[in-house]
C-alpha angles and dihedrals in degrees: 000000000000137000096276092077096050121109110271094034087117092066115122113276121224135180131033125329093258091050092049093050109105121221119229114274091230090064093048093047094047093049092045093048092051093047092048093046097050096066090046090055091048093046092047091049093050092045093050091045091054092046089051090052091047091050090049091051090048090050091051091047092049091050093049091046090053091049090050091049091050089050090050091051090051093047091049095050091043091049089051091054091046093050089049091054091048092047092048098043101031100064124098091228096059116112117179092195096061108080095192092051091043093053092045093054092044089052088057089061098052089109087077091068141266111324145129122235121214133186112213131182130224091282088055091246116150111250100170137007134194088215094060136270096301093101095046109134096012118137116236113210116246125250120229126246088260089067093068112122113229088344089288135119095279119089138183135190149118122292136164111241119220094247099052142042093218125090121253129199113234130188117191137184131181120251133191114272141177113248087217091065095058145300113321164262097056123203140198113230129197112204121193141150113259092219093052091046100048109016098088094044098044094045089058088065105088115229125192115250111277093025124118133197134198145167117222133182129226091279094054091253114149112243097174136003136188120241084043118239123168091208094065098051110108096010121121117264093222090057094057105091092174094059118082094219137111127184111260115252119262108277141146090232119107096219140011152155124239143167114238129189110213137179123315091030093285124141128215132185115223130200111196138181127188117233109237118250094013141069090243123120131203113217135193117189123205122189114247094234090062091054104034095033094067095081093044092048090050095051098045095070090048093053096043092044092049091051091052097041096049098068090037090054093050090048092049091048090052090045092047091060087068104034111020105049097096097044092047092051091051090047091051091053089048093051091050092050092050090051089052093045093247134119112272111259123214106239130169108222143168134226096304092060089047088058090052089049092053093050093048094047093046092051093047092046094049093049093047092046093049093050093046092049091050091049093050093048092049091047092048092049094048091049092050092050094049092046095048101043119106090220124086112243122201128177122203131187123234090275093055096254122143114259102160140013127181121218093263090054089051089053092054102034107024140262117335095222089063095047105038111113094011124120109254093221090052093044093049110025113198135177116269092246094055107117092219092057093042093051091047094052093044092051091050092049106041097025093228129136117262133190119191143148128212148138116285102218096200096051098029089229133131106233131190109206136187118200118206115184121209135173089263094052134274133327118205125198113190138167138191111256098167093117092052091050092050091050091050091051092050092049092050091051092052091049091050092054092049091046091053089057093046092048089063092060118101094223131063112261133192126185120208130182125229138272099004095047093225111167107237101185145322138205134255093256089063090058090047091055096044094036093217136079117286116279104226097197113202094217143351093273088068093056085091087073089071110100093238126142138172124248089264091055098256112142114248109248120223089251092054093053109110089228091056091048091052092050091045099046105022089230131109119268136184141179146164117241142171113246131198105217127213094258091056096257122121128227141168120249136182116222119200118183128193130181126240124209135202126234090276093056093252121138106261102169146314139256121219120201119199126197128176115239099172094124092053092049092043091058090051091048090051090053092050092047091052089050091050092051090052093050092049092051092046092050090054100055121086094229127084106263123190141164132210138194120250089268092055098256108144111233101170138033125175121236093262089079094056090045091054103038102025090228114135109167150343134100108309093355101103095050121115092181121103089264094060126105092241092066117102109256091231091056098044098088100049096040093042091050091054091046092052091047090054091048093050098045101032091236127139115277123225128169143145122226142147127259127200113247125217090257092056097258128120127240131187121244132187107218125196129178132182128194122244109218138187124239087269093054097255113145112236101170145354121231117199141175133195121205124197107244097160096130093049093045092047092055093045095046091049091054094045092046090057096049107028106023096129096037090049091053093053093044091048090056093049091044091050092053092047092046091052092050092046090048091052091048093048091048091050093050092046091051092048093049095045115101087210125075113252115201139179124193138169120272092270092052091226098107122050115217098181136011125178123233091255085079091073092051095050102034098031089225132113116263089223091057090057093047089052095044115029090186090071089080093062094038092062093053113108110263091237092055100033099091095051094041095050092045090055091045095051098035131080111293114231110244088355092291134107123210116171137156126200145136127266126205111221122211091250090059096256121131126217134184115229134185114214120205117188135179137167121261109218128211125225090281094055095252123130109264099167144354122246139171151127136272120207127195105235097170091117091052091052091047089052090053091050091049090053091052089047091053092051090050091049090051090052090048093052093048090051091048091051092049090049090052091048090049092051091048091050092049095048093042091051091050092051093045094048093088098042120109091245102027096177094051091044091048094049093047096047095040093050092050092050092047090052091050090050089047092053089052091050091049090052093049092045090055086054092046088246094292091121138266140251122264091243092052092050093048094048093046093048094047096041094111090056099047106133125233120265090260092055101038094138094068093082123039123183117182137155146115125277116287128167117219129199117241093256091049092048094052094045094047091045091056092044093052089047091055092047091049092046090052091047091051093049103036109359144062102312091051085081127057093236095048122113134201124207123191114183136160138183140181118259132184121301091032092289122150119214111206115194122198113192132178121197133179095025132119119291113285130220135175113272120249091224134028115242131193095282093052092048091046092053098042101038113010100042098055089052091053095045094052139238116341094025121138139181125206122189119198125188100199127175092244093050148304118295134187127191119198122187122188142141116252121204093251151322096260137041116265091252093051089049091053092049091055 
């Protein structure tokens, strides 16, 4: 049968004969079948290849995930052992020599796992063991340097113990020891079996069949192996021919995947992950045939299937030429109708219609196949993303019912098969004010995105959730943030404790971290000074927001802030600044910054202390304002007005002097006094004599002399000066004025010259001689009365011409010796200061003045600080003729500076001691509360009570300026919370003679009495209404006080089975605080508990009472 007999063969024929000639259907079908089959083969091959690659990537990811999980298990178990060592060896109550105490504390750590704890000395000989005395004296093999954890003192590794042939994992850490007990250093050692430690955890990690896992150390020794086998522990990995592992190559990476050829020509793929803080590596081995065989296994079916389908296709095509022509024609017509949107007609056709059919079917098939493939790929990718994300993903419909949950959501909320189709509000009922419920309902109603966090009441988890509405309903992404919330709460609690300590300080304090400069916290005193809430700047760049300015009004830049300088240089810095406070007022503050360092000596932060110095600055401002008023008044009067220092040096002249003389500057130029260059040479002696007399005797000055005018002429002036004195009569300044009396003097002089010319000449000569003698006498008396050394030397400064008697008092040398040997001055300068001092003395003086400070070494061995002031002495021509000056003893000033630095250091020391005490209280309280039913509540209650007891002791010592306290004051302050009411005053009796305690004794005894009273309130006498408490003390021989604590009327007492914090404080801590010779005795008697404390106070009376007697 051929195509001429098919339906449709009667259609009109067109074209040439060769064109109208129909080919056999078998040929068309065969060609079409082959052409249609070839793309399918190609597509199938590509698809299978990609699937094989995806499977291979998933296999690699699974292997690396398993290696990471094994490493995490090892890190977790190792961290548990390390924390156990720290907890056992870090407490103040730990004593490695007491076997009973040692075993008791080790028993408290059994929750870590099965282990044995050893104490070994420096020769690695066992001194103590939690398992009993059987190992005493045994030698524990040493671990190499490669076993160090984090490069620190702790180490871990495998060793063979003397009593077994199997390897044991040991973790050791050094502890404090007494050299008298044996060679050091001593160490604590945890000993455990690797299989017992890791087997349960590693076997929970599922491995594909044929895979192996292991943990090896830095020497390729096997620490753990899955499947577990005791025979492989401790053996070298390279020696194990049956294990498909090889040590990863040296690399800085923390994890990796590599292909390793091993023995017998085999190949293994290894996923590895380094264990943090060690040289250990977690390995997962995968056989090569599981990795490389995926592509081969994917291509074999394609090739076999193609070989089978090809002849079948040819046969079917041949067979179709006989049996499928009519159905295919009808199908072609149907496909065309579907493409046009019409019903498929039934048409009998020939070969041409069959060609149309093939094209239509091919196009439809390709399009359908492409869309289906795309849909499958998208669905696969979405499923992989949802399965691998760390967030829980839930999809709800528009009614709030569950439609989808990823695996993470099932872990947090429950199984999907029990929640699908249920309403989320019904499945997880929450209160209306829960933020998770409120955000859910809002997102369902207004179809807007929401992000919120809150506590899930059903799961007791803190969840952070994001709600994304869509037309199909609502998609929720959520994650567990409980750990972050707990960490934030712990951090806030620590900051509150630190802030409570800082708030008790009398100065403002800010704490900043390095290197960012972020302000962590400050105290209440800082807010009182600034009068606004604390500014917690995020970094040093924001220090510019502080309202600080220099004295000249310039804003203080962030780099000029003392806190920034401390963080930048690591050295202390200080400065005085003007500050605009929160209430709008301004004040002056002094900022002093100091660095803080961590245990490694690295800069970890800075502390800034702030004190208010407004009163000091206000006094200085008042002085400057008074000076300004004087200058304004002086500038307004027509006379020449001037002021001078107590030594006669002029420091101010009003503008009238410059207007009259034309002199505006220069040494000795602007000086209207008799010693100035404008004074007439003939009038200098008389006027200067009167001026010196006034200076020496503190009497008013009056003189007449001539001054050179700007035009070169001379005019007469009457000068008067009065001293300005303090309330004690000390002269602080001279105020003078000069009035032009030229016309009056000219007339008077003319008359006197005519009548008394000769007599005036004789009298002038006599007066000049007397004035000179008087001037010399006044100068001598002034120099002898001055507490400062006055000196005059030649212009080179090498030969002294005059030295005042104060030189002998300060230097301890004769003035004559210095005048004979000028080198004696430099010889007495301290050797450390001599070079700089002599260089300043012999060098060029800045602005013609010398100001130098240095130490001198007296002949009797004493040292003194001196300040040297030097200036040139000019002749009548204005040229330097001599050098002169003063020397002041400033030893007291230097001692005051040193005392101030000492006080700052003492304050820092006391703050550190207080913080150390608080740290010890927190550590011991946490250890005691660790076994309580509600450890956090127990810790907060006990720690708060002990802090209040410490605070009461500090308040008592602060009131006494830290000189100490009486025994009665300490007892009453410590037992204040248990003082009975007036109706029950007999329950607590405190009696004893006067005794004065040192600050350290007062604090230690205050804490001890607090612990005794707390125990009595919980378990002793005052836990019952009829119970009584008696505290008495008396003096014994050798100035020893015997303090007796007695409880009566309480429940029966018995010795405790374990020693808590209070017992350790009384038996060990208290004797150390009370001083040498102190002792504590605890008695558990049938009639009640008693404690006897003997110690030696510093006296019977307070220091002030002792001085009065």
